[in-house]
Structure formats: structure tokens, C-alpha cells
PDB file of the backbone (N, CA, C, O) and the ligand in Angstrom, with CONECT records:
HET     ZN  A 101       1
ATOM      1  N   MET A   1      -4.603  52.896  27.292  1.00  0.00           N
ATOM      2  CA  MET A   1      -3.534  51.975  27.115  1.00  0.00           C
ATOM      3  C   MET A   1      -3.970  50.552  27.599  1.00  0.00           C
ATOM      4  O   MET A   1      -3.518  49.542  27.060  1.00  0.00           O
ATOM      5  N   ALA A   2      -4.768  50.510  28.523  1.00  0.00           N
ATOM      6  CA  ALA A   2      -5.203  49.082  28.993  1.00  0.00           C
ATOM      7  C   ALA A   2      -5.996  48.280  27.847  1.00  0.00           C
ATOM      8  O   ALA A   2      -5.825  47.070  27.699  1.00  0.00           O
ATOM      9  N   THR A   3      -6.977  49.116  26.952  1.00  0.00           N
ATOM     10  CA  THR A   3      -7.592  48.765  26.190  1.00  0.00           C
ATOM     11  C   THR A   3      -6.581  48.188  24.731  1.00  0.00           C
ATOM     12  O   THR A   3      -6.947  47.262  24.007  1.00  0.00           O
ATOM     13  N   SER A   4      -5.575  48.793  24.582  1.00  0.00           N
ATOM     14  CA  SER A   4      -4.511  48.469  23.622  1.00  0.00           C
ATOM     15  C   SER A   4      -3.874  47.283  23.878  1.00  0.00           C
ATOM     16  O   SER A   4      -3.603  46.517  22.953  1.00  0.00           O
ATOM     17  N   ILE A   5      -3.600  47.034  25.019  1.00  0.00           N
ATOM     18  CA  ILE A   5      -2.896  45.755  25.613  1.00  0.00           C
ATOM     19  C   ILE A   5      -4.123  44.754  25.323  1.00  0.00           C
ATOM     20  O   ILE A   5      -3.899  43.814  24.560  1.00  0.00           O
ATOM     21  N   ALA A   6      -5.099  44.861  25.749  1.00  0.00           N
ATOM     22  CA  ALA A   6      -6.127  43.776  25.487  1.00  0.00           C
ATOM     23  C   ALA A   6      -6.538  43.484  24.167  1.00  0.00           C
ATOM     24  O   ALA A   6      -6.973  42.354  23.947  1.00  0.00           O
ATOM     25  N   ALA A   7      -6.466  44.409  23.139  1.00  0.00           N
ATOM     26  CA  ALA A   7      -6.522  44.278  21.855  1.00  0.00           C
ATOM     27  C   ALA A   7      -5.338  43.471  21.009  1.00  0.00           C
ATOM     28  O   ALA A   7      -5.446  42.726  20.036  1.00  0.00           O
ATOM     29  N   GLU A   8      -4.262  43.870  21.693  1.00  0.00           N
ATOM     30  CA  GLU A   8      -2.914  43.211  21.364  1.00  0.00           C
ATOM     31  C   GLU A   8      -2.964  41.720  21.702  1.00  0.00           C
ATOM     32  O   GLU A   8      -2.607  40.862  20.895  1.00  0.00           O
ATOM     33  N   ILE A   9      -3.428  41.442  22.947  1.00  0.00           N
ATOM     34  CA  ILE A   9      -3.672  39.767  23.373  1.00  0.00           C
ATOM     35  C   ILE A   9      -4.554  39.019  22.287  1.00  0.00           C
ATOM     36  O   ILE A   9      -4.203  38.063  21.596  1.00  0.00           O
ATOM     37  N   ILE A  10      -5.884  39.727  22.291  1.00  0.00           N
ATOM     38  CA  ILE A  10      -6.603  39.196  21.207  1.00  0.00           C
ATOM     39  C   ILE A  10      -6.012  38.973  19.991  1.00  0.00           C
ATOM     40  O   ILE A  10      -6.078  37.957  19.300  1.00  0.00           O
ATOM     41  N   LEU A  11      -5.468  39.929  19.795  1.00  0.00           N
ATOM     42  CA  LEU A  11      -4.661  39.718  18.140  1.00  0.00           C
ATOM     43  C   LEU A  11      -3.699  38.639  18.296  1.00  0.00           C
ATOM     44  O   LEU A  11      -3.734  37.738  17.457  1.00  0.00           O
ATOM     45  N   ILE A  12      -2.976  38.595  19.092  1.00  0.00           N
ATOM     46  CA  ILE A  12      -1.958  37.513  19.318  1.00  0.00           C
ATOM     47  C   ILE A  12      -2.648  36.179  19.385  1.00  0.00           C
ATOM     48  O   ILE A  12      -2.187  35.191  18.814  1.00  0.00           O
ATOM     49  N   PHE A  13      -3.794  36.159  20.109  1.00  0.00           N
ATOM     50  CA  PHE A  13      -4.448  34.886  20.325  1.00  0.00           C
ATOM     51  C   PHE A  13      -5.217  34.554  19.048  1.00  0.00           C
ATOM     52  O   PHE A  13      -5.161  33.388  18.658  1.00  0.00           O
ATOM     53  N   SER A  14      -5.905  35.413  18.376  1.00  0.00           N
ATOM     54  CA  SER A  14      -6.529  35.001  17.174  1.00  0.00           C
ATOM     55  C   SER A  14      -5.661  34.600  15.999  1.00  0.00           C
ATOM     56  O   SER A  14      -5.916  33.748  15.148  1.00  0.00           O
ATOM     57  N   THR A  15      -4.392  35.512  16.128  1.00  0.00           N
ATOM     58  CA  THR A  15      -3.474  34.947  15.076  1.00  0.00           C
ATOM     59  C   THR A  15      -2.751  33.525  15.336  1.00  0.00           C
ATOM     60  O   THR A  15      -2.333  32.798  14.435  1.00  0.00           O
ATOM     61  N   MET A  16      -2.681  33.274  16.596  1.00  0.00           N
ATOM     62  CA  MET A  16      -2.233  31.785  17.080  1.00  0.00           C
ATOM     63  C   MET A  16      -3.398  30.784  16.678  1.00  0.00           C
ATOM     64  O   MET A  16      -3.133  29.644  16.295  1.00  0.00           O
ATOM     65  N   PHE A  17      -4.538  31.196  16.770  1.00  0.00           N
ATOM     66  CA  PHE A  17      -5.859  30.245  16.536  1.00  0.00           C
ATOM     67  C   PHE A  17      -5.684  29.811  15.095  1.00  0.00           C
ATOM     68  O   PHE A  17      -5.550  28.660  14.680  1.00  0.00           O
ATOM     69  N   ILE A  18      -5.713  31.092  14.317  1.00  0.00           N
ATOM     70  CA  ILE A  18      -5.505  30.860  12.690  1.00  0.00           C
ATOM     71  C   ILE A  18      -4.556  29.936  12.397  1.00  0.00           C
ATOM     72  O   ILE A  18      -4.812  28.953  11.701  1.00  0.00           O
ATOM     73  N   ALA A  19      -3.293  30.192  12.942  1.00  0.00           N
ATOM     74  CA  ALA A  19      -2.007  29.571  12.550  1.00  0.00           C
ATOM     75  C   ALA A  19      -2.304  28.088  12.979  1.00  0.00           C
ATOM     76  O   ALA A  19      -1.952  27.196  12.207  1.00  0.00           O
ATOM     77  N   VAL A  20      -2.908  27.776  14.119  1.00  0.00           N
ATOM     78  CA  VAL A  20      -3.051  26.313  14.440  1.00  0.00           C
ATOM     79  C   VAL A  20      -4.109  25.755  13.547  1.00  0.00           C
ATOM     80  O   VAL A  20      -3.933  24.631  13.077  1.00  0.00           O
ATOM     81  N   THR A  21      -5.203  26.435  13.262  1.00  0.00           N
ATOM     82  CA  THR A  21      -6.048  25.876  12.208  1.00  0.00           C
ATOM     83  C   THR A  21      -5.549  25.558  11.006  1.00  0.00           C
ATOM     84  O   THR A  21      -5.668  24.428  10.532  1.00  0.00           O
ATOM     85  N   ILE A  22      -4.950  26.528  10.411  1.00  0.00           N
ATOM     86  CA  ILE A  22      -4.117  26.248   8.975  1.00  0.00           C
ATOM     87  C   ILE A  22      -3.299  24.979   9.284  1.00  0.00           C
ATOM     88  O   ILE A  22      -3.330  24.041   8.487  1.00  0.00           O
ATOM     89  N   ALA A  23      -2.576  24.919  10.403  1.00  0.00           N
ATOM     90  CA  ALA A  23      -1.736  23.738  10.447  1.00  0.00           C
ATOM     91  C   ALA A  23      -2.502  22.531  10.625  1.00  0.00           C
ATOM     92  O   ALA A  23      -2.055  21.524  10.077  1.00  0.00           O
ATOM     93  N   ALA A  24      -3.491  22.445  11.238  1.00  0.00           N
ATOM     94  CA  ALA A  24      -4.380  21.281  11.456  1.00  0.00           C
ATOM     95  C   ALA A  24      -4.828  21.065  10.127  1.00  0.00           C
ATOM     96  O   ALA A  24      -4.837  19.896   9.741  1.00  0.00           O
ATOM     97  N   LEU A  25      -5.243  22.057   9.262  1.00  0.00           N
ATOM     98  CA  LEU A  25      -6.032  21.553   8.046  1.00  0.00           C
ATOM     99  C   LEU A  25      -4.934  21.132   7.005  1.00  0.00           C
ATOM    100  O   LEU A  25      -5.188  20.262   6.171  1.00  0.00           O
ATOM    101  N   TRP A  26      -3.777  21.722   7.056  1.00  0.00           N
ATOM    102  CA  TRP A  26      -2.577  21.356   6.468  1.00  0.00           C
ATOM    103  C   TRP A  26      -2.296  19.784   6.700  1.00  0.00           C
ATOM    104  O   TRP A  26      -2.211  18.974   5.777  1.00  0.00           O
ATOM    105  N   PHE A  27      -2.166  19.473   8.071  1.00  0.00           N
ATOM    106  CA  PHE A  27      -1.774  18.325   8.217  1.00  0.00           C
ATOM    107  C   PHE A  27      -2.731  17.062   7.648  1.00  0.00           C
ATOM    108  O   PHE A  27      -2.366  16.020   7.103  1.00  0.00           O
ATOM    109  N   THR A  28      -4.140  17.551   7.984  1.00  0.00           N
ATOM    110  CA  THR A  28      -5.090  16.580   7.525  1.00  0.00           C
ATOM    111  C   THR A  28      -5.095  16.397   6.075  1.00  0.00           C
ATOM    112  O   THR A  28      -5.383  15.311   5.574  1.00  0.00           O
ATOM    113  N   PHE A  29      -4.745  17.556   5.301  1.00  0.00           N
ATOM    114  CA  PHE A  29      -4.857  17.351   3.853  1.00  0.00           C
ATOM    115  C   PHE A  29      -3.767  16.705   3.337  1.00  0.00           C
ATOM    116  O   PHE A  29      -3.951  15.927   2.400  1.00  0.00           O
ATOM    117  N   SER A  30      -2.313  16.935   3.910  1.00  0.00           N
ATOM    118  CA  SER A  30      -1.402  16.027   3.536  1.00  0.00           C
ATOM    119  C   SER A  30      -1.527  14.625   3.872  1.00  0.00           C
ATOM    120  O   SER A  30      -1.169  13.771   3.061  1.00  0.00           O
ATOM    121  N   ALA A  31      -2.071  14.276   5.160  1.00  0.00           N
ATOM    122  CA  ALA A  31      -2.224  13.072   5.409  1.00  0.00           C
ATOM    123  C   ALA A  31      -3.086  12.289   4.583  1.00  0.00           C
ATOM    124  O   ALA A  31      -2.894  11.106   4.301  1.00  0.00           O
ATOM    125  N   SER A  32      -4.151  13.073   4.163  1.00  0.00           N
ATOM    126  CA  SER A  32      -5.286  12.278   3.337  1.00  0.00           C
ATOM    127  C   SER A  32      -4.666  11.965   1.923  1.00  0.00           C
ATOM    128  O   SER A  32      -4.882  10.927   1.298  1.00  0.00           O
ATOM    129  N   LYS A  33      -3.830  13.047   1.486  1.00  0.00           N
ATOM    130  CA  LYS A  33      -3.048  12.955   0.287  1.00  0.00           C
ATOM    131  C   LYS A  33      -2.152  11.649   0.145  1.00  0.00           C
ATOM    132  O   LYS A  33      -2.228  10.847  -0.786  1.00  0.00           O
ATOM    133  N   LEU A  34      -1.188  11.570   1.360  1.00  0.00           N
ATOM    134  CA  LEU A  34      -0.485  10.428   1.595  1.00  0.00           C
ATOM    135  C   LEU A  34      -1.049   9.104   1.430  1.00  0.00           C
ATOM    136  O   LEU A  34      -0.553   8.163   0.810  1.00  0.00           O
ATOM    137  N   LYS A  35      -2.371   9.155   2.189  1.00  0.00           N
ATOM    138  CA  LYS A  35      -3.068   7.748   2.311  1.00  0.00           C
ATOM    139  C   LYS A  35      -3.635   7.407   1.017  1.00  0.00           C
ATOM    140  O   LYS A  35      -3.775   6.234   0.671  1.00  0.00           O
ATOM    141  N   HIS A  36      -4.030   8.591   0.149  1.00  0.00           N
ATOM    142  CA  HIS A  36      -4.574   8.117  -1.093  1.00  0.00           C
ATOM    143  C   HIS A  36      -3.476   7.729  -2.103  1.00  0.00           C
ATOM    144  O   HIS A  36      -3.709   6.969  -3.043  1.00  0.00           O
ATOM    145  N   LYS A  37      -2.301   8.267  -1.876  1.00  0.00           N
ATOM    146  CA  LYS A  37      -1.013   7.802  -2.763  1.00  0.00           C
ATOM    147  C   LYS A  37      -0.774   6.469  -2.436  1.00  0.00           C
ATOM    148  O   LYS A  37      -0.388   5.686  -3.304  1.00  0.00           O
ATOM    149  N   LYS A  38      -0.980   6.083  -1.155  1.00  0.00           N
ATOM    150  CA  LYS A  38      -0.447   4.686  -0.747  1.00  0.00           C
ATOM    151  C   LYS A  38      -1.558   3.771  -1.217  1.00  0.00           C
ATOM    152  O   LYS A  38      -1.289   2.610  -1.525  1.00  0.00           O
ATOM    153  N   GLU A  39      -2.672   4.194  -1.280  1.00  0.00           N
ATOM    154  CA  GLU A  39      -3.663   3.311  -1.905  1.00  0.00           C
ATOM    155  C   GLU A  39      -3.640   3.066  -3.246  1.00  0.00           C
ATOM    156  O   GLU A  39      -3.903   1.959  -3.717  1.00  0.00           O
ATOM    157  N   LEU A  40      -3.291   4.191  -4.007  1.00  0.00           N
ATOM    158  CA  LEU A  40      -2.828   4.098  -5.359  1.00  0.00           C
ATOM    159  C   LEU A  40      -1.833   3.160  -5.781  1.00  0.00           C
ATOM    160  O   LEU A  40      -1.921   2.507  -6.820  1.00  0.00           O
ATOM    161  N   GLU A  41      -0.853   3.097  -4.940  1.00  0.00           N
ATOM    162  CA  GLU A  41       0.489   2.446  -5.073  1.00  0.00           C
ATOM    163  C   GLU A  41       0.142   0.884  -4.795  1.00  0.00           C
ATOM    164  O   GLU A  41       0.663  -0.045  -5.413  1.00  0.00           O
ATOM    165  N   GLU A  42      -0.776   0.757  -3.814  1.00  0.00           N
ATOM    166  CA  GLU A  42      -1.168  -0.630  -3.509  1.00  0.00           C
ATOM    167  C   GLU A  42      -1.996  -1.405  -4.765  1.00  0.00           C
ATOM    168  O   GLU A  42      -1.951  -2.594  -5.083  1.00  0.00           O
ATOM    169  N   LYS A  43      -2.676  -0.429  -5.288  1.00  0.00           N
ATOM    170  CA  LYS A  43      -3.673  -0.782  -6.503  1.00  0.00           C
ATOM    171  C   LYS A  43      -2.881  -1.122  -7.632  1.00  0.00           C
ATOM    172  O   LYS A  43      -3.110  -2.131  -8.300  1.00  0.00           O
ATOM    173  N   LYS A  44      -1.903  -0.278  -7.888  1.00  0.00           N
ATOM    174  CA  LYS A  44      -0.869  -0.488  -8.930  1.00  0.00           C
ATOM    175  C   LYS A  44      -0.182  -1.647  -8.745  1.00  0.00           C
ATOM    176  O   LYS A  44      -0.029  -2.363  -9.735  1.00  0.00           O
ATOM    177  N   MET A  45       0.353  -2.058  -7.499  1.00  0.00           N
ATOM    178  CA  MET A  45       1.061  -3.000  -7.132  1.00  0.00           C
ATOM    179  C   MET A  45       0.304  -4.439  -7.511  1.00  0.00           C
ATOM    180  O   MET A  45       0.831  -5.364  -8.129  1.00  0.00           O
ATOM    181  N   ASN A  46      -1.032  -4.405  -7.004  1.00  0.00           N
ATOM    182  CA  ASN A  46      -2.040  -5.429  -7.204  1.00  0.00           C
ATOM    183  C   ASN A  46      -2.062  -5.762  -8.702  1.00  0.00           C
ATOM    184  O   ASN A  46      -2.196  -6.928  -9.073  1.00  0.00           O
ATOM    185  N   ILE A  47      -1.946  -4.845  -9.478  1.00  0.00           N
ATOM    186  CA  ILE A  47      -2.342  -5.050 -10.896  1.00  0.00           C
ATOM    187  C   ILE A  47      -1.129  -5.518 -11.557  1.00  0.00           C
ATOM    188  O   ILE A  47      -1.196  -6.298 -12.507  1.00  0.00           O
ATOM    189  N   ILE A  48       0.096  -5.032 -11.050  1.00  0.00           N
ATOM    190  CA  ILE A  48       1.442  -5.304 -11.751  1.00  0.00           C
ATOM    191  C   ILE A  48       1.685  -6.906 -11.162  1.00  0.00           C
ATOM    192  O   ILE A  48       2.308  -7.716 -11.848  1.00  0.00           O
ATOM    193  N   ASP A  49       1.223  -7.205 -10.058  1.00  0.00           N
ATOM    194  CA  ASP A  49       1.307  -8.728  -9.299  1.00  0.00           C
ATOM    195  C   ASP A  49       0.292  -9.657 -10.346  1.00  0.00           C
ATOM    196  O   ASP A  49       0.636 -10.742 -10.814  1.00  0.00           O
ATOM    197  N   LYS A  50      -0.819  -9.096 -10.564  1.00  0.00           N
ATOM    198  CA  LYS A  50      -1.718  -9.986 -11.279  1.00  0.00           C
ATOM    199  C   LYS A  50      -1.221 -10.234 -12.583  1.00  0.00           C
ATOM    200  O   LYS A  50      -1.216 -11.366 -13.067  1.00  0.00           O
ATOM    201  N   HIS A  51      -0.793  -9.200 -13.190  1.00  0.00           N
ATOM    202  CA  HIS A  51      -0.194  -9.236 -14.703  1.00  0.00           C
ATOM    203  C   HIS A  51       0.800 -10.262 -14.866  1.00  0.00           C
ATOM    204  O   HIS A  51       0.852 -11.153 -15.714  1.00  0.00           O
ATOM    205  N   PHE A  52       1.746  -9.938 -13.719  1.00  0.00           N
ATOM    206  CA  PHE A  52       3.012 -11.000 -13.508  1.00  0.00           C
ATOM    207  C   PHE A  52       2.705 -12.328 -13.425  1.00  0.00           C
ATOM    208  O   PHE A  52       3.278 -13.179 -14.105  1.00  0.00           O
ATOM    209  N   ASN A  53       1.889 -12.548 -12.681  1.00  0.00           N
ATOM    210  CA  ASN A  53       1.237 -13.921 -12.257  1.00  0.00           C
ATOM    211  C   ASN A  53       0.684 -14.579 -13.898  1.00  0.00           C
ATOM    212  O   ASN A  53       0.967 -15.665 -14.405  1.00  0.00           O
ATOM    213  N   GLU A  54       0.044 -13.756 -14.298  1.00  0.00           N
ATOM    214  CA  GLU A  54      -0.533 -14.168 -15.736  1.00  0.00           C
ATOM    215  C   GLU A  54       0.543 -14.387 -16.737  1.00  0.00           C
ATOM    216  O   GLU A  54       0.369 -15.211 -17.635  1.00  0.00           O
ATOM    217  N   LEU A  55       1.549 -13.763 -16.650  1.00  0.00           N
ATOM    218  CA  LEU A  55       2.734 -13.770 -17.741  1.00  0.00           C
ATOM    219  C   LEU A  55       3.535 -15.064 -17.436  1.00  0.00           C
ATOM    220  O   LEU A  55       3.971 -15.799 -18.322  1.00  0.00           O
ATOM    221  N   LEU A  56       3.710 -15.304 -15.952  1.00  0.00           N
ATOM    222  CA  LEU A  56       4.476 -16.151 -15.348  1.00  0.00           C
ATOM    223  C   LEU A  56       3.828 -17.585 -15.666  1.00  0.00           C
ATOM    224  O   LEU A  56       2.653 -17.861 -15.421  1.00  0.00           O
ATOM    225  N   ARG A  57       4.726 -18.426 -16.225  1.00  0.00           N
ATOM    226  CA  ARG A  57       4.176 -20.009 -16.364  1.00  0.00           C
ATOM    227  C   ARG A  57       4.947 -21.012 -15.602  1.00  0.00           C
ATOM    228  O   ARG A  57       6.160 -20.873 -15.448  1.00  0.00           O
ATOM    229  N   ILE A  58       4.283 -22.037 -15.110  1.00  0.00           N
ATOM    230  CA  ILE A  58       4.599 -23.020 -14.231  1.00  0.00           C
ATOM    231  C   ILE A  58       4.536 -24.247 -15.158  1.00  0.00           C
ATOM    232  O   ILE A  58       3.587 -24.456 -15.915  1.00  0.00           O
ATOM    233  N   GLU A  59       5.727 -25.126 -15.032  1.00  0.00           N
ATOM    234  CA  GLU A  59       5.663 -26.277 -15.703  1.00  0.00           C
ATOM    235  C   GLU A  59       5.358 -27.385 -14.780  1.00  0.00           C
ATOM    236  O   GLU A  59       6.219 -27.658 -13.943  1.00  0.00           O
ATOM    237  N   CYS A  60       4.257 -28.071 -14.803  1.00  0.00           N
ATOM    238  CA  CYS A  60       4.107 -29.239 -13.643  1.00  0.00           C
ATOM    239  C   CYS A  60       5.198 -30.179 -13.799  1.00  0.00           C
ATOM    240  O   CYS A  60       5.365 -30.595 -14.946  1.00  0.00           O
ATOM    241  N   PRO A  61       5.979 -30.607 -12.895  1.00  0.00           N
ATOM    242  CA  PRO A  61       7.042 -31.574 -12.900  1.00  0.00           C
ATOM    243  C   PRO A  61       6.481 -32.901 -12.966  1.00  0.00           C
ATOM    244  O   PRO A  61       7.287 -33.805 -13.183  1.00  0.00           O
ATOM    245  N   TYR A  62       5.267 -33.205 -12.823  1.00  0.00           N
ATOM    246  CA  TYR A  62       4.766 -34.587 -12.868  1.00  0.00           C
ATOM    247  C   TYR A  62       4.102 -34.954 -14.208  1.00  0.00           C
ATOM    248  O   TYR A  62       4.278 -36.077 -14.681  1.00  0.00           O
ATOM    249  N   CYS A  63       3.343 -34.032 -14.831  1.00  0.00           N
ATOM    250  CA  CYS A  63       2.615 -34.262 -15.981  1.00  0.00           C
ATOM    251  C   CYS A  63       2.997 -33.409 -17.275  1.00  0.00           C
ATOM    252  O   CYS A  63       2.547 -33.554 -18.412  1.00  0.00           O
ATOM    253  N   ARG A  64       3.927 -32.492 -16.828  1.00  0.00           N
ATOM    254  CA  ARG A  64       4.547 -31.454 -17.891  1.00  0.00           C
ATOM    255  C   ARG A  64       3.533 -30.363 -18.470  1.00  0.00           C
ATOM    256  O   ARG A  64       3.770 -29.605 -19.410  1.00  0.00           O
ATOM    257  N   THR A  65       2.420 -30.430 -17.761  1.00  0.00           N
ATOM    258  CA  THR A  65       1.355 -29.342 -18.172  1.00  0.00           C
ATOM    259  C   THR A  65       1.765 -27.820 -17.710  1.00  0.00           C
ATOM    260  O   THR A  65       2.092 -27.494 -16.569  1.00  0.00           O
ATOM    261  N   ILE A  66       1.680 -27.026 -18.773  1.00  0.00           N
ATOM    262  CA  ILE A  66       2.016 -25.529 -18.572  1.00  0.00           C
ATOM    263  C   ILE A  66       0.861 -24.772 -18.157  1.00  0.00           C
ATOM    264  O   ILE A  66      -0.180 -24.888 -18.804  1.00  0.00           O
ATOM    265  N   TYR A  67       0.921 -23.989 -17.128  1.00  0.00           N
ATOM    266  CA  TYR A  67      -0.228 -23.415 -16.524  1.00  0.00           C
ATOM    267  C   TYR A  67       0.302 -21.972 -15.856  1.00  0.00           C
ATOM    268  O   TYR A  67       1.473 -21.767 -15.536  1.00  0.00           O
ATOM    269  N   THR A  68      -0.758 -21.047 -15.714  1.00  0.00           N
ATOM    270  CA  THR A  68      -0.236 -19.614 -14.924  1.00  0.00           C
ATOM    271  C   THR A  68       0.084 -19.856 -13.580  1.00  0.00           C
ATOM    272  O   THR A  68      -0.397 -20.790 -12.937  1.00  0.00           O
ATOM    273  N   ALA A  69       1.025 -18.895 -13.061  1.00  0.00           N
ATOM    274  CA  ALA A  69       1.171 -19.058 -11.802  1.00  0.00           C
ATOM    275  C   ALA A  69       0.115 -18.553 -10.630  1.00  0.00           C
ATOM    276  O   ALA A  69       0.266 -18.745  -9.423  1.00  0.00           O
ATOM    277  N   ASN A  70      -0.862 -17.941 -11.191  1.00  0.00           N
ATOM    278  CA  ASN A  70      -2.174 -17.659 -10.309  1.00  0.00           C
ATOM    279  C   ASN A  70      -2.826 -18.863  -9.928  1.00  0.00           C
ATOM    280  O   ASN A  70      -3.699 -18.752  -9.066  1.00  0.00           O
ATOM    281  N   ARG A  71      -2.567 -20.068 -10.422  1.00  0.00           N
ATOM    282  CA  ARG A  71      -3.212 -21.133  -9.969  1.00  0.00           C
ATOM    283  C   ARG A  71      -2.222 -21.815  -8.907  1.00  0.00           C
ATOM    284  O   ARG A  71      -0.998 -21.846  -9.026  1.00  0.00           O
ATOM    285  N   SER A  72      -2.849 -22.273  -8.012  1.00  0.00           N
ATOM    286  CA  SER A  72      -2.137 -23.142  -6.986  1.00  0.00           C
ATOM    287  C   SER A  72      -1.727 -24.579  -6.893  1.00  0.00           C
ATOM    288  O   SER A  72      -1.011 -25.124  -6.053  1.00  0.00           O
ATOM    289  N   GLU A  73      -2.412 -25.132  -8.067  1.00  0.00           N
ATOM    290  CA  GLU A  73      -2.012 -26.666  -8.269  1.00  0.00           C
ATOM    291  C   GLU A  73      -2.260 -26.622  -9.933  1.00  0.00           C
ATOM    292  O   GLU A  73      -2.824 -25.781 -10.634  1.00  0.00           O
ATOM    293  N   CYS A  74      -1.673 -27.739 -10.223  1.00  0.00           N
ATOM    294  CA  CYS A  74      -1.867 -28.360 -11.611  1.00  0.00           C
ATOM    295  C   CYS A  74      -3.250 -28.569 -12.022  1.00  0.00           C
ATOM    296  O   CYS A  74      -3.999 -29.234 -11.307  1.00  0.00           O
ATOM    297  N   PRO A  75      -3.679 -28.013 -13.203  1.00  0.00           N
ATOM    298  CA  PRO A  75      -5.108 -28.093 -13.519  1.00  0.00           C
ATOM    299  C   PRO A  75      -5.236 -29.482 -14.202  1.00  0.00           C
ATOM    300  O   PRO A  75      -6.382 -29.847 -14.467  1.00  0.00           O
ATOM    301  N   ASN A  76      -4.264 -30.253 -14.501  1.00  0.00           N
ATOM    302  CA  ASN A  76      -4.334 -31.523 -15.023  1.00  0.00           C
ATOM    303  C   ASN A  76      -4.311 -32.682 -13.941  1.00  0.00           C
ATOM    304  O   ASN A  76      -5.229 -33.499 -13.861  1.00  0.00           O
ATOM    305  N   CYS A  77      -3.156 -32.698 -13.083  1.00  0.00           N
ATOM    306  CA  CYS A  77      -3.342 -33.765 -12.066  1.00  0.00           C
ATOM    307  C   CYS A  77      -3.316 -33.227 -10.790  1.00  0.00           C
ATOM    308  O   CYS A  77      -2.781 -33.901  -9.910  1.00  0.00           O
ATOM    309  N   LYS A  78      -3.784 -32.152 -10.517  1.00  0.00           N
ATOM    310  CA  LYS A  78      -4.008 -31.309  -9.142  1.00  0.00           C
ATOM    311  C   LYS A  78      -2.569 -31.468  -8.120  1.00  0.00           C
ATOM    312  O   LYS A  78      -2.616 -31.582  -6.895  1.00  0.00           O
ATOM    313  N   ALA A  79      -1.569 -31.449  -8.780  1.00  0.00           N
ATOM    314  CA  ALA A  79      -0.301 -31.588  -7.782  1.00  0.00           C
ATOM    315  C   ALA A  79      -0.053 -30.095  -7.407  1.00  0.00           C
ATOM    316  O   ALA A  79      -0.018 -29.193  -8.245  1.00  0.00           O
ATOM    317  N   ASN A  80       0.103 -29.938  -6.179  1.00  0.00           N
ATOM    318  CA  ASN A  80       0.559 -28.582  -5.600  1.00  0.00           C
ATOM    319  C   ASN A  80       2.015 -28.411  -5.996  1.00  0.00           C
ATOM    320  O   ASN A  80       2.910 -29.171  -5.626  1.00  0.00           O
ATOM    321  N   THR A  81       2.183 -27.331  -6.793  1.00  0.00           N
ATOM    322  CA  THR A  81       3.641 -26.994  -7.153  1.00  0.00           C
ATOM    323  C   THR A  81       4.254 -25.854  -6.450  1.00  0.00           C
ATOM    324  O   THR A  81       5.250 -25.280  -6.892  1.00  0.00           O
ATOM    325  N   LYS A  82       3.554 -25.466  -5.159  1.00  0.00           N
ATOM    326  CA  LYS A  82       4.156 -24.281  -4.619  1.00  0.00           C
ATOM    327  C   LYS A  82       5.658 -24.790  -3.794  1.00  0.00           C
ATOM    328  O   LYS A  82       6.517 -23.996  -3.410  1.00  0.00           O
ATOM    329  N   LYS A  83       5.715 -26.076  -3.660  1.00  0.00           N
ATOM    330  CA  LYS A  83       7.137 -26.377  -3.022  1.00  0.00           C
ATOM    331  C   LYS A  83       8.023 -26.436  -4.058  1.00  0.00           C
ATOM    332  O   LYS A  83       9.225 -26.413  -3.792  1.00  0.00           O
ATOM    333  N   ILE A  84       7.548 -26.526  -5.508  1.00  0.00           N
ATOM    334  CA  ILE A  84       8.575 -26.480  -6.465  1.00  0.00           C
ATOM    335  C   ILE A  84       9.087 -25.075  -6.750  1.00  0.00           C
ATOM    336  O   ILE A  84      10.242 -24.721  -6.986  1.00  0.00           O
ATOM    337  N   LEU A  85       7.981 -24.361  -6.675  1.00  0.00           N
ATOM    338  CA  LEU A  85       8.373 -22.899  -6.819  1.00  0.00           C
ATOM    339  C   LEU A  85       9.229 -22.292  -5.589  1.00  0.00           C
ATOM    340  O   LEU A  85      10.152 -21.515  -5.832  1.00  0.00           O
ATOM    341  N   PHE A  86       8.920 -22.647  -4.322  1.00  0.00           N
ATOM    342  CA  PHE A  86       9.524 -22.113  -3.372  1.00  0.00           C
ATOM    343  C   PHE A  86      10.229 -23.431  -2.483  1.00  0.00           C
ATOM    344  O   PHE A  86       9.685 -23.732  -1.420  1.00  0.00           O
ATOM    345  N   PRO A  87      11.309 -24.121  -2.886  1.00  0.00           N
ATOM    346  CA  PRO A  87      11.578 -25.312  -2.175  1.00  0.00           C
ATOM    347  C   PRO A  87      12.139 -24.917  -0.823  1.00  0.00           C
ATOM    348  O   PRO A  87      12.622 -23.814  -0.569  1.00  0.00           O
ATOM    349  N   GLU A  88      12.015 -26.013   0.083  1.00  0.00           N
ATOM    350  CA  GLU A  88      12.417 -25.622   1.264  1.00  0.00           C
ATOM    351  C   GLU A  88      13.821 -26.228   1.515  1.00  0.00           C
ATOM    352  O   GLU A  88      14.204 -27.293   1.030  1.00  0.00           O
ATOM    353  N   ILE A  89      14.443 -25.533   2.219  1.00  0.00           N
ATOM    354  CA  ILE A  89      15.988 -25.858   2.347  1.00  0.00           C
ATOM    355  C   ILE A  89      16.104 -26.675   3.461  1.00  0.00           C
ATOM    356  O   ILE A  89      15.667 -26.331   4.559  1.00  0.00           O
ATOM    357  N   PRO A  90      16.713 -27.828   3.240  1.00  0.00           N
ATOM    358  CA  PRO A  90      16.937 -28.891   4.486  1.00  0.00           C
ATOM    359  C   PRO A  90      17.930 -27.996   5.506  1.00  0.00           C
ATOM    360  O   PRO A  90      18.747 -27.179   5.080  1.00  0.00           O
ATOM    361  N   THR A  91      17.716 -28.293   6.916  1.00  0.00           N
ATOM    362  CA  THR A  91      18.442 -27.608   7.824  1.00  0.00           C
ATOM    363  C   THR A  91      19.524 -28.793   8.219  1.00  0.00           C
ATOM    364  O   THR A  91      20.614 -28.603   8.757  1.00  0.00           O
ATOM    365  N   ASN A  92      19.094 -29.756   7.917  1.00  0.00           N
ATOM    366  CA  ASN A  92      20.304 -31.111   8.474  1.00  0.00           C
ATOM    367  C   ASN A  92      20.912 -31.760   7.401  1.00  0.00           C
ATOM    368  O   ASN A  92      21.723 -32.664   7.606  1.00  0.00           O
TER     369      ASN A  92
HETATM  370 ZN    ZN A 101       0.462 -31.917 -13.174  1.00  0.00          ZN2+
END
């Protein structure tokens, strides 16, 4: 009788151990999958952003030169057009 109880306890413990191991493995697997998905999403967004900047054209307000948005300044007169793209709203 005593041996059967001991065997039952061992069985319960081993079942629990297996369950925990499977849960841990599953968690690690899903976490890595999620991280990979996030990385892919980030990569995709970077590509979209790059292409969008290449498609977007800025006209220099000083010399009327047309250039791509991935440049921070006018290639002709070196004017910084960031203020024109994102104008500062006066507070007073
Ligand atoms: Zn210019």
C-alpha cells in the first residue's frame, strides 16, 4: 500500500515537472516568435519609411530646388527646411 502511494506521488511530481517544462518551452517559443515578428515589423516599417522619404519631395522655399525628404537640408543653398516641414506653433 505504502509503495503505491509513493509511486502515485512520484507520478504526480513527474507529471507536474513535465507540465512545467512544456509550459516553459512554450513560453520561450512564443516569446521568441513574438520578438521575431516585432523585428520583422520594424524592418518592414524602416523599408516603408525609406521608400516614403524617397518618394516625398521637398521644395526649397528659398531657391525652389526640389529634393528628397531624406535630406535634412537643401542641396543647393544648404537651407534647413525642417522648420518648413514641421512649423513651430507660436504660443503667444
Ligand atoms: Zn535651397
